[in-house]
N, C-alpha and C positions, 0 to 999 in steps of 0.2 A: 472655591467650593469647600464646604465642610465635609471631610471625608470620615472623621472619626470622633466619637465622644467616649471618654473614659471617666468614670465617676467612682469614688471610693470614700466610704464612711460619711456620706452626706444625707442627713435627715433619715429617711426610711431606707436609703440604698446602702447595701453593705458594699458590694462592688459590681459594676455593670460596664459593659463595653458595647458600643453601638457603632456599625459601620454603615453610614449613609451612602445612598447611590445618587446618580444624576436623576433629574426628572422629579417626579412627585413621591415624597416620602411622607406616608400617612401614619400617625400615631393615634390609636384608639384604645379604649378600655372602659371599665365600668367607672361610674362617678366615685371619687374618693380613692381610686387606685393609685394616684400619685403622678397624674400625667403633668401637673404644674411643676413638679420637682424637676422633671427632664428639662423643660425650658428654663427653669430657675437656675440650674447648674450651668447651662450655657451663659446665662446672664452674669453669673458669678465669674465665670472664666474670663469674661470680657470687661470686667471691672466693676460690676455692681457691688453695693455695699455689703461687706461680709459681717457675720455676726457669729459669736461662738456657739449660738443655739443651733446653728446649721450642722454642727459636728454631731455625728451619730453617738447616741449614748454609749459610754465605755470606750470610746476611741479618743486618742490625744490630737488628732488632726483629720481634716477632710481634704481630699484632693480632687480637682477637676482638670482635666486635660482635653484640649481640642487640636485636632490636626487638620490643617487647611492646605489645600493646592492653590497656589496664588497665580492670578493673571498678571499681565503686564502692568496694569495701573496699580495693583496691590504691591507688586515688587518695587515700584518706584516709591511707594509710600514708605516701604521698609527702609530703602536706601536714604530717603530724606531724614528718617529718624535715626540713622546710623545704627541700625539693628542688623545682626547677622542674617544672611540670606543663604539657605542651603542649595547645593548644586541642583537638586531635584525640584526646586522651587516649592518646598514644603515649608510650612510654618507650624511649629509646635508651641501652643500656648499652655502653660501651666500655672495653676494657682493652688498654693498650699494654705489652707485656712487653719490657724491655731488660736487658741485663746488669747485675745489681746492684739494679735497681728496677723497678717497674711504675707505671703511671699509670691511674687508674679515673675515669671520667666518667659522669655521669647526665645526660642531656639537655644535654650540653656543659658541665656544671658538675662540677669536680673533687670526688671524694669518697674517703673513706678505705676501706680493705678491710673494716674493721669495719662501717661504715655499709653497704657493699655486701652483706656477708653478712646484716646485719639485714633489709635490703630483699628479698633473695633468698627468705627464708622465706615470703614471702606471694606470690611470683611463681610458683613451681612446686614440686612435690614429686618428688624423684628416688628411685628405688628401684634400687640396684645389685645386682649379681649375688651379692655376698656379704652383703647387708644382713640376710639371714634369720639370719645368725650372732647377731644381737643378741637373738634369742628364746632363746638359750642362756645369757643373762645376766639372772638374775632381778632385778638392779637397774634394768633397763630397763622392767620391767612397771608400776612405779608411775607412771612418766612417761606410758606409753602410756594407762593409765587416766585420768590427769589431762587429757591432751589430749582424751580423749573427753568429759570433764566440761565442758571448755572454759574460758571467760573467768572464770567464778566460782572455779574452782579456782586459776588463774593469779593472781587478785587476792589470794586468801587466802594463797597461798604467799609472795606478795611482802611481805604484812604480817607473816607469820610469820618471814620472813627478817630484817626490821628489828627485830622485837621480841626474836627470839632473840639478835641482836647485843647489844641492851641488856642482856639478861638475863645473858649471858656476861660483859659488862663488869662487872656488879654483882657477880657471883660472884668474879671476878678481884680486885675492889676488897676484897671481904670477906676473901679469902685473904691479902691485903697487910696487914690490920690485925692484925699479929702483934708489935707493939712492946710491950716491957715499960714499966713506970711510969718508970724512969730514962730510958729512950730517948725517951719522949714529952716528958719534962720538959726534956731537952737540946734537942729539936727545937723546943719551944715557946719556950724562951729564944732561940734563933736567929732564930726567926720574929719575935718581939717586936723584937730588935735591928734586923732588916731593915725591919720596918714603921716603926719610929721614924726610921730613916734616911731612908725615903722620905717620911714625914710631915713631918719637920723641914725638908725642902727646900721645902715649900709650893708644889709644882709647879702651873703653869697650862697648860691646853691650848695646844699650838703655841708654848709659851714657848721651846723650844729653837731653833725656826726663826727667831723674832723676835730673840733674843739673838745668835745667830750673824750674822744680817744686820746688826744695829746694830754689833757688834764689828767686822766687816769694813769697814764704812764708816768707822769710827774708826781702824782700822789704816791705811786708805788715806789718810785725812786726816792722820794723823800722819807718814806718809812724804812726802806732799806738802808739808806744812809744814817738814819738815827740809830738803827740797831747796830750797824757796824761801828759807829762812833762809840756807843755805850760799851760793846764788847772790847773795843780797843782800850778804852779806859779801864774796864775791869780786870784786863790781863796785863796791863802796863806796870810801870815802876814809879809814875809820878803822883798818882792819886793815893792819898792815905787809905789803907785797907784794900788796895787793889792786889790782884793775885801776884803780880811780879814783885811788888814791894814786900809782901808777906813771905813769899819764898825766899827772897834775897836775904831778909831778916833772919829766917830759919837757917839758911845756909851758913851765914856768918856765926851764928851761935853754935852750930854743929861742929864747924871748923875748929872752934876752941877746944874741942875734946880730942883733936888729932894728936897732940902730944901726950895725953893722958891714958888714952885707951886704943889700942891697935884694932879692936874689934869695930870701932866706929868708922874706920876708913871706908869700907864698902858702902855704908850709909851716906857717907859724904859724897862718894862718887855718884850714887844714885841721885841724890838731890841736885847735885851739879848738873847732871844730865837734864833733870826735870827744868832747872832754871834755864839751861840752854835752850830747850825745846819751847818753853814758854816765851822766851825772848824772841826766837824765830818766828813763832806764831803771831806775836804782837807786831812784828815788822811787817809780816804778811798782811795782817789786818789793815795796817797803815797804807800799804801799797794798794789794796783792794779798795779802800775808801777813796784814794786818789783817782781811781778809774771811774767812780760813779758820777754821773753828770746830773746835777740839779741846779737850775737857774731860778732863784728866788724871785726875781723880777719877772721872768716869764711865767712863773707859777701864780703870781699875784695877778698879772694881766689876763691870764686865762680864766681865772676864778671870777674876775669882774665881768669878762665877756660872757662866761656861762650863766652868770646871774641875769645879764640882760636878755640872753636868749630864752631863758626859763621864764622870765617875766613876760615876754612877748607871746610865748607858747601858751601861757595861762590865759592870755587874752584873745589871741587870734588863731590859734591853730596848734597841732601837735608836732609840726615840723616846719622848717624854713620854707618849704615848698607851699605849704598850707597858709603860712603867714603871708607870703607874697601874693598868693591867690586871693587872700582876704583883702589885701591892700589894693589889688586891681578891682575887686568888686566894690570897695569903698569909694574908689577914684571914680568909677562909673556912677555910683549913687550921688556922689558929690556934684558930678557934671549934670546929672538929672535935676538936681535941686537948683543948680546954678542957672539952668536953662529950663525951668519948670514948665512955663506956658508952651514952649516949643516942643518939650517932651510930651505934654498931654496931647497936643495937636497931632503929633507923629503917631501916638499910640491910637488916637481915634481914627486916623487914616488907615493905620494897619488892621484895626477891627473891622472897618468897612471893606478892606481888600479881602480879609479872611471871610467876611460874610458873603462877599461875591463869589469867592471860591467855593465856599460850601453850598451856595445857591446853585452854582454850575454843576457840582458833583450830584446834588439832589436831583437836579433837572435831568442829568443823564441817566440817573437810576430810575427816575420816574418814567422817562421815554422807554427804557428797556422794559419796565413793568407794563406799560400800556401796550407795547408791541407784543408782548407775550400773553397779555391777558385773553385776547380773543382766541388764538389757536389752543391755548390751554383749556379755555372754557369749552370749545368745540370737542376736543379729545375727551375732556371729562363727561361731556354730555353723551357722546357715542359710547363710552365705557359704561355709563349708567343704563343706557338702553340695553347693552348686552347683559346687564344685571337685573333685567326685568323691570325697569322703570318704563312703562309703556308709553307714557306721554310726558316727557321731562324738558323743561326749559332751565338753562344754566348760564349765568353771565358773571363776569367779574368787573368790578369797577375800580379804578385808581383815582383817588381824589387828592390832588397836592394841597397841602395846607403850608403855603409858602413862607410863613413866618415862625413855623414850629420845627426847628431843627433837632433831629435826633440821630443817634449813631446809625440807624437803619433808613435815613432819609426823612422826608417830610410828608410821605404819602400815607393816606388811609386807605386800606384795601378791604373791600367788602365782597363776599360771596353771595349771589342772589340765586334763588331757586324755585321753580314751581314743578310739582310732580303731578298735578291734576289738571285736566283740560278746563279752561275758563278761569283759572285762578291767577291772580297777578303774582309776579315774582316778589318773594319775601326774603329777608336775610336768612342765611342758612342756619344761624345760631338759633332761630326761632323753630326749627324743625324738632318735634318732641319724639318721633318714632325712633327707638333704638334700632330696629331692623333697617330703616332707611339710612340712619347714620352709618351703621355698620358697612352697608353696601356702598354708600358714598365714599367712605374711606377706603374701601377695597378698590373702587374706581381710581382714587388718588394713587394708591399703591401701584396698580397696574400701569397707569400712565407714566409714573416716575420709573417704574422697573424697566420700561422700554427705552428710557432716556439715559439712565446711568449704567455704570458697568459693574454694580454689584451682583455677584453670581448667585448668592444664597438669600432666599427670602423665607422668613419663619412666620407662620400665622398660628397664633394660639387662641383656639376656639372662637373663630370670627363668625361663627354660624348663629350668634345670639339673635333672637327675634325673626328668624327666617325659616321657611319650610316650603314643601310643595314645589311648584314651578320655579319659584324664585331660588329656592335651594339649588335646583338643577341648573339655573342659569349661572349661579356663583360657581358651581362645580365646573361648568364648562369653561368659565373664564380662568379658573385656577389651572385647569388641565391644559388649556392652550398656553398659559404663561409658563408651565413647566416644560415646554418645548425648547426654551431659550434660557430658563433659569432652574436652578435647584431649588425646589420648594420643600419645606418641612412644615408639615401642617398637623396640629392636634384638633380633632373634629368628633362631634357627636352625630354629625349628619351622613347617612349611607350615601347620599349623592356624591358628596365630595370624597368620601372614602373609596368610592368605586373607581375614582381616576388614579389610583395608586400605581406607581412602579415598584415601590417597596412598601410593604405593609408591616408595621411594627405593633405589637400587643403589649400594653402595660398592665400588669397584674400586681395585686397585693396578696401576700400569703404570710403564713406564720411558720417560721423555721427555728427549731430549738427554742420555742417559747418567745421568740422575737418577731415582730412584724417586719416584713421586708417588701420592698418594691422591686419588682423585676421587669425587664423589657427584653423582648425576643422577636426576631423576624419570623413572619409567617410564611409558609409555603402556600401554593396556589389554592389547595384545598382548605387550609386553615383560614386563608383570607377570605374565601368564599363564605365559610360559616361565621365568621366575624361580621361580614356584611349583612348576612341573614339575621344575625342577632341584633344588629342595629335597625334592621327593618321591622323585625317582628316583636312579639310580646314575651320572648323567652323560650317559646316552643319552636324547636327546629323542625318544621314541616316541610314536605316536599314542595308545596306552593311557594313557601318563603324562600326556600333554596333556589327554586327556579326563577323567582323574582329577582333575587340577588345575582344570578347568573346573567340574566337579561340586562340588568343594570350595568353590569361590568362590560357586557358586550357593546352597549350603547356608548359607554364611556371610552372604550377602545376606538370606536368609529369617530368620536368627537376628536380625540388627540391625534388621529390620522388625518383629519379633514384640513 
């Protein structure tokens, strides 16, 4: 059940909060007061397309928040979608709309709009003022009948969809087997060459990673050894111009001054120490060089193997695993070409088997539809009688088209109706009266409402084209429906408004030079006056008030009956 609606900075709404009750929640107001914004905000919170134009002028975002109390079926849906469930079985849906993007949350956890739409399907059912137009589309009838059948039809259609996909793939594969013998021979030779190339490499799983790792290590070792060898030479005594040879020559020259100038002795000692340190360093470099491992033959072998692996990767996949998988696929393709006639025969047999399986699924689905068509038609006819169709006949035909497979079966479903005595049944889509279509759709809604477990039903101005006694019949139907469901209904008809358990008034006003839409709960006296406004011509006379009071009393009796 929808318990609360909170809207902020949406279109003409600055900030509004509405707490809905069980039973019948009626929303009324003058034309243009902004009633559609209220329903629109619920739609937005449930994943409808959002646009920056919805944001109230001057605000940087709009916010819509819905609070639901969940039944067992809805709790199960939450668990299936791995969404957080509160201990009090409440769900808080929040959608923040900003220029260029929107953020959706369920109990504080971010979800996608796709998830939101999936979840919304079990939270409430909404009937808009133009929804009856779907009755003019015969393609919608099959889905309506399947919805009545329920989970069994849904499961069959899912299996049918999967098997139909496999069937069409097999047909496409058969259509592609149009190679002549020369083409097959050329293709087989190419496959043999490619398979030999892969098999000759004798690949091992993960070999490419291991070879690359070892190769990089040897590359680094080679670079280190080259640097150490260079440094050893530059600091040694053998190469001309090396540091050791130069320091040794300098030391010999300096020692020639020892007998000539005593002040040269400290300098001789320093350079002697330098020569000794350099000599020690050079020996250490030699020892370090001896510890470095680098196998030139292994390095060359790894380099060659890496070239082979990279060549195969460039042709058959980005890893050894992918190359081996490609090899398996090419082996299958070669076997197919080697036994082409046998393969085509098996493919045709497979197609026939899939076709039989599809036919069986379609037949099961068709039988379910045929079985459900009569009780659904009877229930719809009874619901239409309740909605002031004085003499109505209604039937549903299911016509199998056994060679036309579709994801929803091979049936054509037609709804037939006659609303006047003596008239023959005609296809429903030929009905022209908007008032009749509106009542027929309401009949559908009431029948399905008794069947499913959706707690909340929203009706947005379903009173198009109806008045008088018919309007009262529609009101009676909604009033009785509100005994088992929460109804939220926007209406212009006093007959429907009189069925209220909670009555909300939607008004437009100007505050601080800004137009604002407000919604407030009416008390009993205010509700009576609003009903009188709907009944009268704007003048609140005693007679009009008495008429409104009488209508409310009649509505109360209907709901108690």
